[in-house]
N, C-alpha and C positions, 0 to 999 in steps of 0.2 A: 635636769641636773641630777646626777647620782647622789646618793647619801654621802659618798666620800668627798663630795664637793667637785668632782671632775665632770666635764661635759662629755656628751657622747658624740662620737665622730659622724654618726649618721645624720645629725641635725634633726631631731624629731619635730614634726609639725605641732605636736601637742603632747602634754604630759598629764597623766591622771594619778592623783595620789590618794591612797586609802591608808587605814591605820596600819597595814602590813605589807602593802604592795605598791609597786611603781609601775605604771603602763606607759609605754612609749608608742605613738602612733606615727607612721611614716609610709606614705604610699598605700599599697594594698596589704601591708602587714602591720601587726601589733606584737610588741615585745613586752613581756610581763616579767618583772624581777621581784624577788623577795627582799624586804627590808631586814636589816640585822637587828630585829626586835624580839623581845620575849614577854609573853604574857602568861597568865595562869593557864590559858587553854592552847597556846601555841609557842613554838620556840624555833626561830629562824636566826638565832644569834651567831651561828658559826657557818663558815663556808661549807663543811661537809653536811651540815643540816640543811642548808639551802639547796645544795645538790640533790639531796634525797627528796626534798619537797618539790623541786622542780620536776623530777622524774615521776613522782607521784602525781602531780598535776596533769602531766601528759598522759599518763596511763588511765587514770580515773575518768578524765573528761572525754577521752576517746570512746569510752563505753556509751556516751550520750550523743556526742557530735564529732565523730572522727574526721569529717570533712573540714573542720575548722582548725584542729590542732594539728599543725604541720610537723612540729618536732621541737628540739631544744638546741641551745647553742652556749659555748663558752664566751665569756667576756674577758678581754685583756686590755692592759694599759699600754699606750704607745704615743709618745710625743705629747704627754700631758692630756690625752683624751682616751676615752674608752671605746674600744672597737668590739662589735658583735661578730663572732665568727660564723662559719658555715652551718648550715642546718644539719643536725644530727638526730639519731633515734636514741642515743645513749651518751653518757658522759663518763669519761675515764675516771677511775678512782685509784690512788689519790689524785688530786688536781695537778694538771701539768704545770710546768714552770710558767709564771706570768699570768695565769688564770686568777682573776680577782673576783669574778661572780659568774652567775649563770642566768639564763632566761628561757622562757617558754616562747616559741614563735608561733603566732596564729594568723589565719586569715583575718584581715581587718573587716569588721562588720560596719556597714554604712550607719551613720548616726540616726537616720530616720527609720532604720529597721528595728531598733530596740523597742521592746513591749511598752514601756512607759511613754515613749514618744508617739507611738502608734495609738495608744489609748487617748492621749491628749488631742490627737488629730481625728479621733473618731474612726480609726481604720482598723479596728479589731472586731472580727465577727465570731459568732458562736461557733461556726464551722472550724475557724482557726484554733479556738480553744479545744475543740474536740481533737483535732489533728495533734495539737501539743500533748494532750493527755494520752493519746494513743502511743506517741513516741515515748513518753515517760513510762507508761505502764509496761510497754514491751521491754524497755531497758531493765526495769525493776524486776520484772518476772523472769528475766534471764540472769539476774544477778545471784551471787552465792547466798545461800541461807544455811550456814554451818551452825553447829551448836554454839560456838563462840559468838557468832553473829546474833543468834536468837537470844543469847543471854542479855543483850542490850535492851531487849523489850521487857525484861522482868521488872516487877514493880519496884524492888529495892534499888536497882540500877537507875531506872528512870527518876526515882525520887531524889537520888544523890545528885544527878545532873540538874534537875529543876531547882533544888534547894541552893546548889552552888551558884547557879546563874542569877537567881533573884537576889542573892546575897551580894554578888558583884554589882548588880544594878544600883545598890544603895548609894554608891559614890556619886551618882548623878542627881541625887536630891540636894537642893531644889532646883537645879539648872534645867532639868528635863521633866521632872514630875514632882508633885507635892509629897511631902511625908506621909500624909494621910493615905494617898494612893498606893505608895510603896508598901505601907503597913497592910493595907487591904489585900493587895496582890500576894504578898508574902504569906498571909494567913490563909487565903483561898487556895493557893497553889500547894502549900504544905498539907493542907487538909484534904485535898482531892483524892489522895492515895488511900486514905482510910476507907473513904466511901466507894471507891471503884477499884479496889485491889483485884477482884475477880475479872473485871473487864480487861485489865492489862494482861493477866494470865492467859485469858482466851485468845488474845491476839497472837501470843506466842504459839499456842496449840494450833491456831489456824495457818501458821507459817506465813505471817504477814510482816515479819521483821527481816529486812533485807539490807545488803550492802548497796546504799543508794547515793544520793546527790548531797543532801544535807544543807543546801543554801539556795533553794529554789525560789528566789525572789524575782519580781518582774524585771529588775535590772540586769539579771543574768540570762534573760530570754529575748530572743529576736525572731523575726520572720524574714528570711532571705529568700527571694523569688517565691514568696507565699509559703515557704516550708518552714516549720519550727526548728529552731536552733537552741540547744541548751548548753550553757557554758558555766565555768567557774565553780566546779564541784569542790567540796570540802576535801583538801588533800592532807591537812596537817594533823588531823586526829580522827582515827577510825570510829571512835565513839560517837562523833558528831554526824557521821553519815550512815551508820548502822542504825536504822529506825524503822518504825512502822511505815508501810507505804502510804497510809492515810496521812501520816505527819508530812509526807512530801507534798501532797495535794493541799494540806492545811497551810503550809509554808507559803505557797504560791498565792492561795486564796487571801491570806492575811495581807500579803504584799499588795495585792490588787485593792483590797479594802482601804489600805493606807493611801491609795490614790484616789479614793472616791468610787472606785469601780465595783460596787457591791454586787451589781447584777452579774458582772463577769465572774466574780468570785463564786456566785451561785451556780454558774454554768461549770465552773471547775469541779465542784463537788458532784453535780449530777453526772457529768461526763466520766468522772473517776469512778463513781459508784457502779455505773453501768459497764464500763470497760473492764475494770478490775473485778467485777461481780463481788463487790464488797458491801454487805448490808451492815455497816458499822453502827454502833449506838451514838446518838447525838451527843451524849455526855462526853464521849470520847473526843469527838470533833471539837467540842468546846474546850476541853482541856488543852488539846494540841494548839488551837489557835491562841489561847491565852499564854501559854508557855512560850511558844515560838515568837509571838509579838514581843515578849520580854527579850528574847534572844536578839532579834533584829534591832530592838532599841539599844541594847547594850553595845552591839557591834558597831552600829551607826555612831553612837555617843563617844566611842573610844577615839574617834577622830578629834574630839575636843582636847585630848591629852597630847596630840602630836604637834610639836613646835613647827614642823615644815608644812603643815596643812594651811593654806591660805585662809585669811579671815572670812571671806565670802563663803567658802566651802564649809568652814566651821559653823556659820550661821545657818546654812542650809541643813547641816548634819544636826544641829540643835533642834531645829524645827521638826525634822523627819523623826528623830528619837522621840520627841514629845508625842508625836502622832502615833507611833508604835505603842508607846506606854498606854495612851488612851484606848487603843484598840485592845490591848491586853485586858484593860479594865472592863471594857465592853463585853468581851467573851467570858471573862471570869465571873461576871455578874448576870450572865444569862440564866434562864430564858427571859427574853423581853417580850412583853405582851402589849401590843399596840391596839388600843380600843378606839375605833373610828366611830364616832357618835354624831347624832343629829336627827332632825325630823325627816320624814319621808320626802324624797325628791330634792334633798339638799346637795346631793353629789357625793355622798359618802362612799358608795360602792366604787365609784371611779377612783377615789382617793385610796381606798383600802386595797384595791387591786394593784395600783401603782406602787404602793409600799411593799406589798407581798412580792411583786415582781422584782423590785429593786433589791430586796434582801434574800430573795429565794425562800420566803416563808409562806406557809399555808395561809389562806384567807377562809375564815368560817363565817358564812353569811347567814343572818337570822331568818331570811325569807326561804332559803333553800333548806335550812334545818327544819322550819315549820312544815314545809311540804313533805319533807322526808318523813317527819313523825306522822303526818296525815296519810302517808302511803300513796302520794301522787307524784307526777313528774314536776320539775321545777317550772315548766311553762304552763301547767294547768292552773286554773283559777280555783280559789277555795271559797266555801261558804262563809258567812259571818260567824258561824259557830266555831270556826277554826281560829278565831282571833279572840277567843274568850280569855279571861284572867288565867284560868287553869292551864290552857294550852301555851300562853305566853311564859308562864312559870317553867314549863317543861322545855321550851325553846332556850330560855336563858340558862337553865341548868345544863343543857347540851353544850352551850358555849363554854360554861365554866369547866365542865368535864374535858373539853377539847384542849383547854389550857395545859392540864396535867398530862394529857396523853401526848402533847406535841413533842416534848423532850427538848425543843429548841424554840426559837422565836415563832410567834403566831400573831396574826392580825384578826381581830374580832370586828365584824361589820354588822352593827345593829344600832337601834335608836339610843339605848341606854338612857332613856328619858327620865329615869328616877334616881334619886340619891342613893337609894337602897341597892339598886342594880349596879351602880357604879362601885359602891362599897364592896359588893360581892365579887366584882372583877378584880379589885385590889387584893382581896382575900385569896382569890384563886391563884393570882400571880405569886403571892407570898408563899402559898403552900407549895408551889412548884419551884421555889427558890429563887424567883425572879422579881421583876418589878414591872409596873404598868405605867404606860404613857397614854394619855387621853388626847385625841384630836377631835375637837368640836367643829364640825363642818356646818357652815350655814350659808345662806345667800338671801337676797331681798325676796319678799313673797312673790313679786311679778316674775322674777327669774324662775322660782321654784314652780309657779304655776305653769309657766310655759314649758318647762321640762316635763312636768307630769302629763300635759296635754299631748306632747310628742311621744312620751313613753307608752301611753295607752294604745297607741296605733301599731306597736311593735308586738307581733303575736309570740315572739320568743322571750318576752320580758319575764322576769321572775317575780318582781314585786306586783301585788294586787292593788297598791295604793292608787287612788284617783283624786283628781283635783278638788272634788267636793268635801274631802276629808281633811284638807289642809288646815282650815281655821281651828277645827277641833284638836288636831295634832299639835298645833303650835300652842294652844291654850293649856293642854295637858303636859307639855314638856317642861320638866324642872330644870331650868338653866343652872349649870354648876355655880356654886358660890365659893368664896375664899375659904371658908372654915371646913370644906371637904378636904382641902390640902391636896388637891389632884396635881400630878405632874401633867399640866394642861397646855396644849397648843391650840389656840383659836385659828380657824382657817376659813377665809372667804373663798368659796369653791369657784367663784368667777376667775380666780387666778389659776394658772397652769399648775397641776399637781406635782410637776417636776420640782417646782420651787419648794413645796412642802416636803418632798423626799429629802431635799438637802437639809431643811430645818430639823427633820426627825434624826438624820444622821448626826447633826451637830448635838442634838439633846441627848443621844444615846452614847456618843463618844466624846 
């Protein structure tokens, strides 16, 4: 049903409502209309404005996926119903007599081709993410980069957009986020510019600010015949699509994380870095993800203000907006330091590597650090003297130093069998501006013994630990106690590490 209350003569099979658009699906076509709404960031309130935005949508989206955007059409009223006219490449101005609205006509994309659906079905590969980033980067590198466009990357302009967005998010307290979270995000995002002013200026100097997409969320991406399709570019405000090319990748990665696909998000950044040849600082990536998650949250939550949006869709929007706000908080509070601890043979390296792979974070292993300090290969065996107290102090100091050097999330894989060592890990995380989460891995002794017996047969193993050292290691290990006030997740390593990864995601977001 059109917002005027009139039905469409074509008899759409399905209608999709958003805060600002109406999409009709019929056969192999999709028809997209603008609602006569006005928000602080967009204005579709008059017919001439909607005409201009419809033409903008056609033009800017053809830069990314010309095969999908077929043209535009006029909408007229006849016999109490609305008729969509023939396919056009332009729209007369002023509107011809009888024209009541306009639409963009697109090829209909199959429901199962959209990225969120494919993710849910486990049908997205790293190769597809690389192909998507290649298409995106090609389009961005071909896009204009005038002085006017570059100005959008200046710190004073970015700060204005960021502050305005977080202020608009306040209206969704407490429905989508707690007051305490909003205040924390507001303070962190406002303060970012004072600490990173030079970083933003360097991006302008590097010509990284382009006329881009501006809304690269998973729901706007599909794979048709295994080829990436990018849809729904921001057409209503050039300020929103004139942005750092890294921000485009960050938008997609944050959207993937909101769906639980942290590993795919890591692939986005690694592919972008290589294809765009962009050695960006981690602090900038963190800022963009925090800010853009707030943007996604606000845009999603705006559906809660629309009376014509069905209750079930509002329920989903409320949940999605809350998820985006949690992600914003997750990135604003980075770096996260995951300390995977436990006695030898307990399975902590398997757990550490699973977490590092999931989040795309480096894993620093104490056994490898010890052998690096000793000047030998990881698979070489070390003498007992290499396990002295003095050497262990050097090893753990290397782990603490790695936290400060990482710039983003990091996983520390070591016994951390003393209260003092765990306290120093917390101090290292605090110095880096982040927080530490401890995962205490363990398993029954009979399981650990069996693992150690099998491991000693592997010539490529890194650890020198043997089964005869187990009892001593267990006796020396200082089990964490409540007054340490650790952010602690106990984990029985007989359980699949994938279950722990979910728990870590929940603890951090």
